[in-house]
C-alpha positions in Angstrom: 0.0 0.0 0.0 1.2 3.4 -1.0 -0.2 6.5 0.8 -0.3 9.5 -1.5 -0.6 12.8 0.4 -2.3 14.9 -2.2 -2.0 18.7 -2.0 -1.0 21.8 -3.9 2.6 22.7 -4.7 1.9 26.0 -2.9 1.1 24.3 0.4 4.1 22.0 0.1 6.3 24.9 -0.6 5.1 26.9 2.4 5.6 24.0 4.7 9.0 23.2 3.3 10.2 26.8 3.6 9.0 26.9 7.2 11.0 23.8 7.9 14.0 25.1 6.1 14.0 28.3 8.2 13.9 26.3 11.4 16.6 23.9 10.2 14.3 20.9 10.5 14.3 19.7 6.9 17.2 18.4 4.7 15.9 19.4 1.3 16.0 22.9 0.0 12.7 24.3 -1.2 14.2 25.0 -4.7 14.2 21.2 -5.3 10.5 20.8 -4.6 9.2 21.2 -8.2 11.6 18.5 -9.5 10.3 16.1 -6.8 6.7 16.9 -7.8 7.6 16.4 -11.5 9.3 13.0 -10.7 6.2 11.6 -9.0 4.3 9.5 -11.4 1.1 7.8 -10.3 -0.3 5.2 -12.7 -4.0 5.2 -13.4 -5.8 2.2 -12.2 -3.4 1.2 -9.5 -5.5 -0.2 -6.6 -2.8 -0.1 -3.9 -2.7 3.7 -3.6 -4.5 5.4 -0.8 -4.9 9.1 -1.5 -5.2 11.4 1.5 -5.7 15.2 1.7 -2.4 16.6 3.0 -3.9 19.9 3.9 -5.3 18.1 7.0 -3.4 18.0 10.3 -1.0 15.0 10.7 -3.3 13.4 13.3 -6.3 13.8 11.0 -4.3 12.1 8.2 -3.2 9.2 10.4 -6.8 8.8 11.7 -8.0 8.7 8.1 -5.4 6.2 7.0 -6.3 4.0 10.0 -10.0 4.2 9.2 -9.5 3.4 5.6 -7.2 0.5 6.4 -9.4 -0.7 9.3 -6.7 -0.3 12.0 
């Protein structure tokens, strides 16, 4: 199972920049677009669980647990 945290590039960038400022992330924000471009999801794959990444981490985890019946 692959959990895909779906969101906008803008939200990812804001979060990444905030982590970069505090020194809590290893990847510089300038590399974000190349990472987004490299992500290729195949249509019809049934082992991908898509979650809305704009939710809080605890909401995401709760949603994953509900969908996977944990």
